[in-house]
C-alpha positions in Angstrom: 52.4 -35.6 36.0 49.5 -36.5 38.3 48.6 -33.5 40.4 49.9 -30.7 38.2 47.8 -27.9 36.7 50.5 -26.3 34.4 49.1 -27.2 31.1 49.8 -31.0 31.2 47.1 -33.6 31.3 45.9 -34.7 34.7 45.5 -38.5 34.6 44.6 -38.3 31.0 45.4 -37.1 27.5 43.6 -35.4 24.7 43.5 -35.8 20.9 43.4 -32.1 20.4 43.5 -28.8 22.4 39.8 -28.4 23.0 40.0 -26.9 26.5 37.8 -25.1 29.0 39.3 -22.7 31.5 38.0 -22.9 35.1 38.8 -19.5 36.8 39.3 -20.1 40.5 37.5 -17.6 42.8 38.2 -19.7 45.9 35.5 -22.3 45.7 35.3 -25.4 47.9 34.0 -27.2 44.8 36.5 -25.9 42.2 38.1 -29.3 41.7 34.7 -30.8 41.5 34.0 -28.6 38.5 37.2 -29.8 36.9 36.3 -33.4 37.6 32.8 -33.0 36.2 34.1 -31.4 33.0 36.6 -34.2 32.5 33.9 -36.8 33.1 32.2 -35.3 30.0 35.4 -35.9 28.0 36.4 -32.2 27.8 39.8 -31.1 28.9 39.8 -28.5 31.6 42.5 -26.4 33.4 42.1 -24.5 36.7 43.6 -21.0 36.4 43.8 -17.9 38.7 40.7 -15.7 38.6 42.7 -12.8 37.3 44.0 -14.6 34.2 43.7 -12.0 31.3 41.1 -12.6 28.6 43.8 -12.3 25.8 45.7 -15.2 27.4 42.6 -17.4 27.3 42.0 -16.4 23.6 45.6 -16.9 22.6 45.8 -20.4 24.2 42.6 -21.5 22.4 40.2 -22.1 25.3 36.7 -22.8 24.1 34.8 -21.5 27.1 35.2 -20.1 30.6 33.7 -21.4 33.9 34.0 -19.1 36.9 33.9 -21.0 40.2 32.1 -20.0 43.4 34.0 -18.4 46.3 33.8 -17.2 49.9 33.9 -13.4 49.2 31.3 -10.8 48.5 31.5 -9.1 45.1 31.4 -5.7 46.9 34.0 -6.5 49.5 37.2 -4.4 49.5 39.2 -7.7 49.4 37.1 -9.2 46.6 39.4 -11.2 44.2 40.5 -9.2 41.1 39.6 -10.3 37.6 39.9 -9.1 34.0 36.4 -7.7 33.0 37.3 -8.4 29.3 36.6 -12.1 30.0 32.9 -11.2 29.6 33.2 -9.5 26.3 36.0 -11.5 24.6 33.5 -13.7 22.7 34.0 -16.9 24.8 30.9 -18.5 26.4 30.9 -18.0 30.1 29.3 -19.9 32.9 29.5 -18.2 36.3 28.7 -20.4 39.3 27.6 -18.9 42.6 30.1 -16.1 43.2 30.8 -16.3 39.4 27.2 -15.4 38.7 27.3 -12.5 41.1 30.4 -11.2 39.3 28.6 -11.5 36.0 25.5 -9.7 37.3 27.5 -6.8 38.8 29.7 -6.4 35.7 26.7 -5.7 33.6 25.0 -3.2 35.9 22.9 -5.5 38.2 23.0 -5.4 42.0 23.8 -8.0 44.6 23.0 -7.7 48.3 23.0 -9.8 51.5 19.5 -11.2 52.2 17.8 -12.2 55.5 17.5 -15.7 54.1 20.7 -17.9 53.7 20.6 -20.9 51.5 22.9 -23.7 52.5 21.9 -27.2 51.4 19.7 -28.9 48.8 16.7 -26.9 47.8 14.0 -27.2 45.1 14.1 -24.4 42.4 12.1 -23.7 39.2 13.9 -23.3 35.9 13.1 -21.8 32.5 13.3 -24.9 30.2 13.6 -22.6 27.2 17.1 -21.7 28.3 19.9 -23.4 26.5 21.3 -24.9 29.8 18.0 -26.4 30.8 16.4 -27.8 27.6 14.7 -31.1 28.0 15.1 -31.0 31.8 12.4 -31.0 34.5 10.9 -27.6 35.5 11.5 -28.3 39.2 15.1 -29.2 40.1 16.8 -30.3 43.4 20.0 -28.3 43.6 22.8 -27.3 46.0 22.6 -23.7 47.1 25.2 -22.2 49.5 25.1 -18.4 49.7 24.2 -15.3 51.8 24.4 -12.6 49.1 21.7 -12.7 46.4 20.8 -10.8 43.2 18.6 -7.8 43.9 18.4 -6.4 40.3 19.1 -8.4 37.2 21.8 -7.0 34.9 21.0 -5.2 31.7 20.4 -7.6 28.8 19.9 -10.6 31.1 16.8 -12.5 32.1 16.2 -14.6 35.2 16.2 -18.3 34.2 15.8 -19.9 37.7 14.2 -19.1 41.0 14.4 -20.4 44.5 11.2 -19.0 46.0 11.7 -15.2 46.0 15.5 -15.5 45.2 16.9 -15.4 41.7 18.9 -18.6 41.1 20.0 -18.1 37.5 20.5 -15.4 34.8 21.3 -15.6 31.1 22.1 -13.5 28.1 21.7 -16.1 25.4 22.9 -13.8 22.6 26.2 -13.2 24.2 26.4 -16.8 25.6 26.7 -15.6 29.2 25.1 -17.7 31.9 25.1 -17.4 35.7 23.8 -20.0 38.2 23.5 -19.3 41.9 23.5 -23.0 42.6 26.2 -25.6 42.0 25.6 -27.8 38.9 28.9 -29.6 39.4 28.0 -31.5 42.6 25.9 -34.6 43.2 23.3 -32.8 45.3 22.2 -31.0 42.0 20.2 -33.9 40.6 20.5 -33.0 36.8 23.7 -30.9 37.2 25.7 -33.1 34.8 23.1 -32.5 32.1 23.3 -28.8 32.6 27.1 -28.9 32.3 26.7 -31.0 29.2 24.4 -28.4 27.6 26.9 -25.6 28.3 29.9 -27.6 27.0 28.3 -29.1 23.9 25.3 -26.9 23.0 26.7 -23.5 23.9 30.5 -23.9 23.7 30.3 -26.4 20.8 32.8 -28.8 22.4 33.1 -32.2 20.8 34.1 -34.3 23.8 37.3 -35.8 22.4 39.3 -35.8 25.6 40.0 -39.4 26.5 41.3 -40.6 29.9 44.3 -42.9 30.1 44.3 -45.8 32.5 44.4 -44.1 35.9 46.4 -46.9 37.5 49.1 -46.6 34.9 49.3 -42.8 35.4 49.6 -43.2 39.2 52.4 -45.9 38.8 54.3 -43.6 36.4 54.0 -40.7 38.9 55.3 -42.8 41.8 58.4 -44.1 39.9 59.3 -40.6 38.6 58.9 -38.8 41.9 60.5 -41.5 44.1 63.4 -42.7 42.1 65.5 -45.0 44.3 64.4 -43.5 47.6 62.5 -45.4 50.2 59.0 -44.4 51.0 57.4 -44.4 54.5 53.7 -45.1 54.1 51.5 -44.3 57.1 48.5 -46.7 57.0 45.2 -46.0 58.8 43.4 -49.0 57.2 41.0 -46.7 55.3 40.5 -47.1 51.6 42.7 -44.0 50.7 45.9 -45.1 52.5 45.3 -48.8 51.5 45.0 -48.0 47.8 48.0 -45.7 48.0 50.0 -48.4 49.7 48.9 -51.0 47.0 50.1 -48.6 44.3 53.5 -48.1 46.0 53.8 -51.9 46.5 53.2 -52.4 42.7 55.4 -49.5 41.4 58.4 -50.0 43.7 60.5 -52.8 45.1 59.6 -54.5 48.3 62.6 -52.9 50.1 61.6 -49.4 49.1 58.2 -49.4 50.9 58.1 -49.1 54.7 54.5 -49.6 55.7 53.6 -48.4 59.2 50.4 -48.3 61.2 50.5 -45.8 64.1 48.0 -46.5 66.9 47.5 -43.0 68.2 45.2 -44.0 71.0 42.1 -42.7 69.1 41.3 -45.8 67.2 38.0 -47.6 67.3 37.5 -50.8 69.4 39.8 -53.5 67.9 40.6 -51.2 65.0 44.3 -51.6 64.9 44.1 -55.4 65.0 41.6 -55.5 62.2 43.6 -53.1 60.1 46.8 -55.1 60.3 45.0 -58.4 59.5 43.3 -56.8 56.4 46.6 -55.4 55.1 48.5 -58.6 55.7 46.0 -60.4 53.5 46.9 -58.2 50.5 50.6 -58.8 51.0 51.6 -55.7 53.0 54.0 -56.3 55.9 52.9 -53.6 58.4 54.9 -52.4 61.3 52.6 -51.4 64.2 53.7 -48.5 66.5 51.7 -47.9 69.7 52.0 -44.2 70.4 48.9 -43.3 72.5 50.9 -41.7 75.3 52.9 -39.6 72.8 49.8 -38.3 71.2 47.9 -37.6 74.4 50.8 -35.4 75.6 51.7 -34.0 72.2 51.9 -30.3 71.3 53.1 -28.2 68.4 53.8 -24.7 67.3 51.1 -22.7 65.4 50.9 -19.2 64.0 49.8 -16.3 66.0 47.7 -14.0 63.9 49.1 -10.5 64.1 49.6 -7.6 61.7 53.2 -8.5 61.3 54.3 -9.5 57.8 56.1 -12.5 59.4 53.6 -14.4 61.6 55.0 -15.3 65.0 54.5 -18.8 66.5 53.2 -20.0 69.8 53.3 -23.4 71.4 50.0 -25.1 72.1 49.0 -26.8 75.3 49.1 -30.6 75.5 46.5 -32.4 73.3 44.7 -33.8 76.3 43.9 -30.3 77.5 43.1 -28.6 74.2 39.5 -27.8 73.2 40.0 -25.9 69.9 39.3 -28.4 67.0 41.9 -26.8 64.6 44.6 -27.0 67.3 43.7 -30.7 67.9 44.0 -31.5 64.2 47.4 -29.7 63.9 48.9 -31.3 67.0 47.8 -34.8 65.8 49.1 -34.2 62.2 52.5 -32.9 63.5 52.8 -35.7 66.1 52.3 -38.3 63.3 55.3 -36.7 61.6 57.4 -36.9 64.8 56.5 -40.5 65.5 57.3 -41.3 61.8 60.8 -39.8 62.2 61.3 -41.9 65.4 60.4 -45.0 63.3 63.0 -44.1 60.8 65.6 -43.6 63.5 64.8 -47.1 64.8 65.4 -48.5 61.3 68.8 -46.5 61.1 67.4 -44.4 58.3 67.9 -40.6 57.9 64.6 -38.7 57.5 66.0 -36.6 54.7 66.7 -39.8 52.7 63.1 -41.1 53.0 60.0 -39.8 51.2 56.6 -39.7 52.9 53.7 -41.6 51.2 50.2 -40.4 51.8 46.7 -41.3 50.6 45.7 -37.6 50.4 42.6 -37.0 48.3 41.4 -33.8 46.6 38.7 -33.0 49.2 41.4 -33.1 52.0 43.4 -30.4 50.2 40.4 -28.3 49.3 39.0 -28.2 52.9 42.5 -27.5 54.2 42.8 -24.6 51.7 46.0 -26.1 50.2 47.5 -24.3 47.3 47.6 -27.6 45.5 43.8 -27.5 45.2 42.9 -23.8 45.2 44.7 -20.5 45.6 41.8 -18.7 47.3 39.7 -21.3 49.1 38.7 -20.7 52.7 40.1 -23.3 55.2 37.3 -25.4 56.5 39.4 -27.7 58.7 43.1 -28.8 58.7 43.5 -32.4 57.6 46.1 -34.3 59.4 47.8 -35.0 56.1 48.0 -31.3 55.2 49.6 -29.6 58.3 52.4 -27.1 58.0 55.1 -29.8 58.6 53.6 -31.8 55.6 53.5 -28.7 53.5 57.1 -28.0 54.2 58.0 -31.6 53.1 56.0 -31.0 49.9 58.0 -27.8 49.2 61.1 -30.0 49.5 59.6 -32.5 47.0 59.6 -35.3 49.5 55.9 -36.3 49.6 54.4 -39.0 47.3 50.7 -38.5 46.9 49.5 -40.4 43.8 45.8 -39.9 44.7 45.8 -36.2 45.4 43.8 -35.4 42.2 41.0 -37.9 43.0 37.8 -38.1 45.0 36.7 -41.1 47.2 34.6 -42.9 44.6 37.4 -42.6 42.0 39.9 -44.1 44.5 37.5 -47.0 45.1 37.5 -47.6 41.3 41.3 -47.8 41.3 41.1 -50.2 44.3 38.9 -52.5 42.4 41.2 -52.4 39.4 44.1 -53.3 41.7 42.2 -56.4 42.9 41.7 -55.2 46.5 39.1 -57.2 48.4 35.6 -55.6 48.5 35.6 -55.3 52.3 38.6 -52.9 52.0 37.4 -51.0 49.0 34.0 -50.3 50.4 35.0 -49.7 54.0 33.5 -46.6 55.6 36.1 -43.8 55.9 37.7 -43.3 59.2 39.6 -40.0 59.7 43.4 -40.1 60.5 42.9 -38.3 63.8 40.4 -41.0 64.7 38.0 -40.5 67.6 39.9 -37.4 68.7 37.8 -35.3 66.3 34.6 -37.0 67.3 34.9 -35.8 70.9 33.5 -32.2 71.1 35.8 -30.8 73.8 34.8 -27.8 75.8 35.6 -26.0 79.0 32.6 -23.8 79.2 29.2 -23.2 77.6 29.2 -21.3 74.2 26.5 -18.6 74.7 27.0 -15.4 72.8 24.7 -12.4 73.1 22.5 -13.8 70.3 21.8 -17.1 72.3 18.5 -15.9 74.0 17.1 -14.2 70.8 17.9 -17.3 68.7 16.2 -19.6 71.3 13.0 -17.5 71.1 13.1 -17.4 67.3 13.4 -21.2 67.2 10.4 -21.6 69.5 8.3 -19.4 67.2 9.4 -21.6 64.3 8.5 -24.8 66.1 5.0 -23.4 66.9 4.6 -21.4 63.6 0.9 -21.9 63.2 0.2 -20.2 66.5 3.1 -17.8 66.6 2.1 -15.9 63.4 -1.2 -14.9 65.0 0.7 -12.5 67.3 2.8 -9.6 65.9 6.5 -9.7 66.8 9.6 -8.4 65.1 11.1 -12.0 65.1 8.0 -13.2 63.3 8.5 -10.6 60.6 12.2 -11.7 60.3 11.0 -15.3 60.0 8.5 -14.4 57.2 11.1 -12.3 55.4 13.5 -15.3 55.4 11.0 -17.8 53.9 8.8 -18.2 50.9 5.0 -18.5 51.0 5.4 -22.3 50.3 7.9 -22.7 53.1 5.6 -20.9 55.5 2.8 -23.3 54.6 5.2 -26.2 55.3 6.0 -24.7 58.7 2.3 -24.2 59.5 1.5 -27.8 58.5 4.4 -29.3 60.4 3.6 -27.4 63.6 0.0 -28.4 63.4 0.8 -32.1 62.9 2.9 -32.5 66.1 4.1 -30.5 69.0 7.8 -30.0 68.6 10.3 -28.5 71.0 13.6 -26.7 70.2 16.7 -26.7 72.4 19.6 -24.5 71.4 22.7 -26.2 72.6 25.6 -24.2 74.0 28.3 -25.9 71.9 29.9 -25.2 68.5 30.5 -27.4 65.5 32.3 -26.8 62.2 30.3 -26.2 59.1 30.7 -24.8 55.6 28.4 -22.0 54.5 28.8 -19.9 51.4 32.2 -21.5 50.7 33.4 -20.3 54.2 34.2 -22.1 57.4 31.7 -21.6 60.2 31.9 -22.5 63.8 28.3 -22.2 65.1 25.5 -23.4 67.3 23.6 -26.7 67.2 19.8 -26.9 67.7 18.0 -30.0 68.9 14.4 -30.8 68.1 12.4 -33.2 70.4 8.9 -34.4 70.7 6.7 -36.8 72.7 5.3 -38.3 69.5 7.0 -40.5 67.0 9.3 -38.6 64.7 8.1 -37.7 61.3 11.5 -37.9 59.5 10.4 -36.1 56.3 9.2 -33.1 58.4 12.3 -33.1 60.4 14.5 -33.0 57.2 12.5 -30.0 56.0 13.2 -28.2 59.3 16.9 -29.1 59.1 17.0 -27.3 55.7 15.0 -24.3 56.8 16.5 -23.5 60.2 20.1 -22.6 59.1 18.5 -20.6 56.3 16.6 -18.5 58.8 19.2 -18.6 61.7 22.6 -17.9 60.2 24.3 -18.6 63.5 23.2 -22.3 63.3 25.0 -24.8 61.1 23.6 -28.1 62.4 20.2 -29.5 63.3 19.7 -32.7 65.3 16.7 -34.8 66.6 16.9 -35.7 70.3 15.6 -39.2 71.2 13.9 -39.8 74.5 10.8 -37.6 74.5 10.5 -33.8 74.7 13.3 -31.8 76.3 11.6 -29.6 78.9 14.5 -27.8 80.5 17.0 -25.5 78.8 20.6 -26.4 78.5 22.8 -23.5 79.7 26.0 -25.2 80.8 28.2 -28.2 79.7 30.2 -31.0 81.1 33.9 -30.1 80.9 35.3 -32.5 78.3 38.8 -33.2 77.1 40.6 -36.1 75.3 40.8 -38.3 78.4 40.8 -42.0 78.6 37.4 -42.1 80.3 35.7 -39.9 77.6 37.4 -41.9 74.8 36.3 -45.2 76.3 32.7 -44.1 76.5 32.7 -43.0 72.8 34.6 -46.1 71.7 31.9 -48.3 73.2 29.0 -46.3 71.8 30.7 -46.4 68.3 31.2 -50.1 68.6 27.6 -50.8 69.5 26.2 -48.6 66.7 28.6 -50.2 64.1 27.7 -53.7 65.4 24.0 -53.0 64.7 24.9 -51.6 61.2 26.8 -54.8 60.3 24.2 -57.2 61.9 21.4 -55.7 59.9 23.4 -55.6 56.6 22.8 -51.8 56.4 26.5 -50.8 56.0 26.3 -50.4 52.2 23.3 -48.1 52.5 25.5 -45.4 54.0 28.7 -43.7 52.8 29.9 -43.1 56.4 28.5 -43.0 60.0 30.5 -41.0 62.5 29.5 -41.4 66.1 30.2 -38.3 68.2 30.2 -37.5 71.9 29.1 -34.0 73.0 29.4 -32.4 76.5 25.7 -32.0 77.0 23.7 -33.3 79.9 19.9 -33.0 79.4 16.9 -33.2 81.8 18.3 -31.2 84.7 15.8 -29.0 86.5 17.4 -25.6 87.0 15.6 -25.2 90.3 17.5 -28.2 91.7 20.8 -26.8 90.5 22.0 -30.3 89.5 25.5 -30.3 88.0 26.3 -31.2 84.4 28.2 -34.5 84.7 26.9 -36.7 81.8 27.4 -36.5 78.0 25.3 -37.3 75.0 26.0 -39.3 71.8 25.2 -38.2 68.2 24.7 -40.6 65.3 25.7 -38.9 62.0 24.8 -40.9 58.9 26.0 -39.5 55.6 25.3 -40.3 52.0 27.6 -39.0 49.2 29.7 -39.9 46.2 32.3 -37.1 46.2 32.5 -36.3 50.0 32.4 -32.6 49.1 28.6 -32.5 49.5 26.1 -35.0 50.8 23.0 -35.6 52.8 22.0 -37.2 56.1 20.2 -40.5 55.6 16.4 -40.2 56.1 15.2 -43.1 58.2 12.6 -45.3 56.4 13.8 -43.9 53.1 17.6 -44.5 52.8 17.7 -47.1 55.7 15.2 -48.6 58.1 14.1 -46.5 61.1 14.2 -49.8 63.1 17.9 -50.0 62.6 18.3 -46.5 64.0 16.1 -47.3 66.9 18.2 -50.4 67.7 21.3 -48.2 67.7 19.7 -45.8 70.1 18.6 -48.6 72.4 22.1 -50.2 72.5 23.9 -46.9 73.0 21.6 -45.9 75.8 23.0 -48.8 77.9 26.4 -47.2 78.0 27.0 -45.6 81.5 27.3 -41.8 81.6 25.1 -41.2 78.5 22.4 -38.6 78.9 20.6 -38.9 75.5 21.2 -40.1 72.0 20.8 -37.6 69.1 20.5 -38.0 65.3 22.1 -35.5 63.0 19.7 -34.3 60.3 22.2 -31.9 58.5 23.3 -32.0 54.9 26.7 -30.8 53.7 26.5 -27.9 53.5 25.8 -26.3 56.0 27.3 -29.0 58.2 30.6 -30.8 57.4 30.7 -34.6 57.5 32.5 -34.7 60.8 31.5 -32.3 63.7 35.1 -31.0 63.9 
């Protein structure tokens, strides 16, 4: 059945039992490994990390892949595993945390380094290694780690380097390989070829696993799970819920499917009207529920973290007074469930007799740390379709999620097969919580004891060519965190233009080393025209040097001369939402008018509680806010990059957006997000 990992085939079948075991250490990308292996026509199964070696041998697995994970191999709470997996004769590929496990097991050492690596970096590889034969010596790969190999294990050789950091090890004779980077994701340019070398050249797989028609598998799953029950399908108008609704519409009778669009008050301008019109065109009769007031005043119960074996609960404040992003998401998710139950009551249906249909995707479950995706993954953010109320319905077997084993690009393929119109299939994703998670709410400035030191370090970095001439402990730290080549880049960039850094006293959600982070944002400004290639280099390097920063932005409007040390108190109020809604509308209008929509996978527009250009001497209050444009390019939505102006889309288009948004009253400045994922997430919350 679709969505199970208990030995059955997931959306496919095989001619024989040629299988690879993926041992789950809690990676954000565990299911991406699974997907990549299946794309190469080899069956894979995700198993707990502590699966015994004899079980893997008895069940005929041909190789082992160990995923990454959020832990340190030396931590007391490090996941347990059977060391026999490394000597049982099966080829092993350890990825990220899996490589560090492998190195430690054979006598090598792993330690935290001053330099973090979170994002796409260029490494050098040994092309004599079995994994890298016929590949380019320099590779762009995704690295996301804080711990690094200090001493290579006995019998192993280093096969890849990222500057001074070892990025790969191998013992060819024992068929044991470790990669610090992630070959399974799109940000590793030739990762699929590396996986292919491991599966076919090392493990001697034949690639006989053939995939059945995915649409047929989904339809079979729906009919088996649903039976004669009715299904309440909540529709946002995005591709996920639309494809799910189309599948339900095809698999079930018309009377069984109740299609509902809930306007939660956080929709874009004219969004609900456009959604209903689009869905009506494909034959879906959609009931619209206006519930803005219910959401604004919604609350829920969440766990209180204590040492008790049974966690206690506390009630949250109303949504329009909450600033914590996780609480906002949970309140919105649970309010959706309550409004849905009210809809059923209006239709004289009992909630226990109706199943819930959701367009949940694999990345949603991974980032929410759902057990359906990984038993050990760190929660990055709670998705509205994976709150505790939804999980309780799943435990009761009352949730229908035919797409939960798929990624966004795969869902689009199903949508095409179903005959959905291109404008629906290729529509930019819009989150269920809507604009609510694109408002960075705050009551006070976020300034920990490291704020001042980080600000100084950033100024040294911006003026690197001059800063290195004067001895300073922070300069030593900067040098220890960068390679000679990177230092030359910093020197060149600082000589080409005068750049200014502004550490912003706000927090955004990120993902670093497979863990959730909630960290600072740094803004870069200048009086000269932006050199986007140089800015992208800085966006990679800054989080690597400053571990308390997970997002880098460019600030339009000339250099920022005054520090920002307070914020404009911001909540989910009508005024704030109206400002964001208009800014989003203007930016999207430019995107459509210039036919640039297809160049980007997504473009969130965010409002932040930051008022620039206030002279501290005048003691002017913070009363304005700023807008951030966040372009994103990805296939799997688990990793991705910010679009580089004049490379992935015209800089003139971005300039038009900035010009239009600047006309909105109450906007201080417009910013452009330069951050890849990781270290930043797609959305800011």
